[in-house]
C-alpha positions in Angstrom: -8.2 -27.3 -2.9 -8.5 -23.7 -4.2 -6.5 -23.8 -7.5 -6.9 -20.1 -7.7 -5.4 -19.3 -4.4 -2.9 -22.1 -5.3 -1.9 -20.4 -8.6 -2.2 -17.1 -7.1 0.0 -17.0 -3.9 3.5 -18.0 -3.6 6.7 -17.6 -1.8 10.1 -15.8 -2.6 11.8 -16.9 -5.8 14.8 -15.4 -7.6 12.4 -13.0 -9.9 13.0 -10.3 -7.6 16.7 -9.8 -6.8 17.4 -9.4 -3.0 18.4 -6.1 -3.2 15.4 -5.0 -4.6 12.8 -6.9 -2.4 11.8 -3.6 -0.8 8.4 -4.3 0.0 9.4 -7.8 1.6 9.3 -6.4 5.2 5.4 -5.6 4.6 4.4 -9.3 3.9 2.0 -10.3 6.4 -1.2 -8.9 8.4 -1.7 -5.4 9.5 -3.8 -3.8 12.0 -3.8 0.0 10.7 -5.0 3.7 11.8 -6.0 5.6 9.2 -6.0 9.6 9.7 -7.5 12.3 7.4 -9.8 15.6 7.4 -13.2 14.5 6.3 -15.9 16.8 5.8 -14.1 19.6 8.0 -13.1 17.2 10.8 -10.0 15.0 11.9 -11.1 11.6 11.3 -9.6 8.2 12.4 -10.5 5.0 11.0 -9.4 1.2 12.0 -8.7 -0.9 9.1 -6.5 -3.8 7.7 -3.8 -4.3 5.2 -2.7 -7.7 4.3 0.4 -8.4 2.2 1.2 -11.3 0.1 3.8 -13.1 -2.5 2.1 -13.8 -6.0 2.5 -14.9 -9.3 5.8 -17.4 -8.5 7.3 -14.7 -6.7 7.5 -12.1 -9.3 5.2 -9.5 -7.4 3.5 -8.8 -3.8 -0.3 -8.1 -3.7 -2.0 -6.7 -0.9 -5.7 -6.1 0.3 -6.4 -2.8 1.8 -9.8 -3.0 4.2 -11.1 0.4 5.5 -12.7 0.4 7.9 -11.7 -3.4 9.1 -14.1 -6.0 9.0 -14.1 -5.9 12.5 -15.6 -2.4 12.8 -17.3 -1.6 9.7 -20.7 -2.5 11.2 -20.2 -0.3 14.3 -18.2 2.4 12.7 -19.1 2.8 8.8 -17.8 5.2 6.6 -19.4 6.5 3.9 -15.9 6.5 1.8 -14.8 3.7 3.0 -12.4 1.4 0.9 -11.9 -2.3 -0.2 -9.1 -2.3 -2.7 -6.2 -4.1 -3.8 -2.7 -3.0 -5.3 -0.3 -5.4 -7.4 3.4 -4.7 -7.3 5.4 -6.1 -10.0 9.0 -5.7 -10.2 10.5 -4.1 -13.3 14.0 -5.7 -14.2 14.2 -3.1 -17.2 14.0 -0.1 -14.8 14.9 -1.4 -11.5 11.4 -0.3 -9.9 8.1 -1.5 -9.1 5.2 -0.9 -11.5 2.0 -0.9 -9.3 -1.5 -0.5 -9.9 -4.1 0.4 -7.1 -8.1 -0.2 -7.8 -10.9 -0.1 -5.8 -14.7 0.2 -6.7 -14.6 4.0 -7.7 -10.8 4.4 -8.7 -7.5 3.0 -10.3 -4.5 4.4 -10.2 -1.1 3.5 -12.0 2.3 4.3 -9.8 6.0 3.5 -10.2 7.8 3.2 -7.1 11.5 3.8 -6.3 13.7 3.6 -3.0 14.8 6.6 -1.4 17.1 5.6 1.5 14.7 3.9 3.7 11.3 5.3 2.2 9.5 3.7 -0.7 8.1 6.5 -2.8 5.1 5.9 -5.3 4.5 8.6 -8.0 1.2 8.6 -9.1 1.8 8.6 -12.7 -1.4 10.3 -14.0 -1.5 12.8 -11.2 1.9 14.7 -11.0 2.7 15.8 -7.6 0.9 12.9 -5.7 2.9 10.6 -4.0 2.4 7.3 -2.0 5.1 7.0 0.7 6.3 4.0 2.9 8.6 5.0 5.5 9.8 4.1 9.2 9.4 0.3 8.2 10.5 -1.9 11.0 9.7 -5.8 11.4 6.5 -4.7 13.5 5.3 -1.1 12.2 5.3 1.0 9.1 4.0 4.9 8.3 2.2 5.4 4.9 1.7 8.7 3.7 -0.5 10.4 0.6 1.6 13.5 -0.1 0.6 16.1 -2.9 3.7 18.1 -3.4 2.5 21.8 -5.0 3.9 23.5 -8.1 5.5 25.8 -5.5 7.2 22.9 -3.8 5.0 23.1 -0.7 4.1 19.6 1.0 0.7 18.9 1.8 -0.2 15.7 3.5 -3.7 14.2 2.4 -3.8 11.3 4.7 -1.7 9.0 6.4 -1.7 5.4 8.0 0.1 3.7 10.9 0.5 -0.2 10.2 1.0 -2.4 13.3 1.7 -6.1 12.6 -0.5 -8.6 13.7 1.2 -11.9 15.4 
């Protein structure tokens, strides 16, 4: 028995009200395609993204693996990431407080819902947003977007996720 996993992982509870269970459709395992510009060339990286409920249902945690475990030996990336996010519902503000960390950074975000999109504002980087959209049972789109002072939108990178199984 793994007491850490038993204490961390959980099912749905009433700690996140149904109307605010925005990340529920993402719970599960995803094959992902990551796209960006790297060293002057368009790049595509295969990855994994795994989401689970945690801490008696009060939050959702993910593991972000790029390149994927299956492809990292054959297609290593010098700036690849193996990170995690903790998404905790904040009853007071009606949004999610989120922290993402990997071996070279830690970011704090606040996620709100805008129609069918989940919009995460990076708190210490004005104009930087992480956005989940086009969420279905089997797919999603994630984008890192910068909005300049002039209102111009720049796509930094994007991920297309496809559910496994």
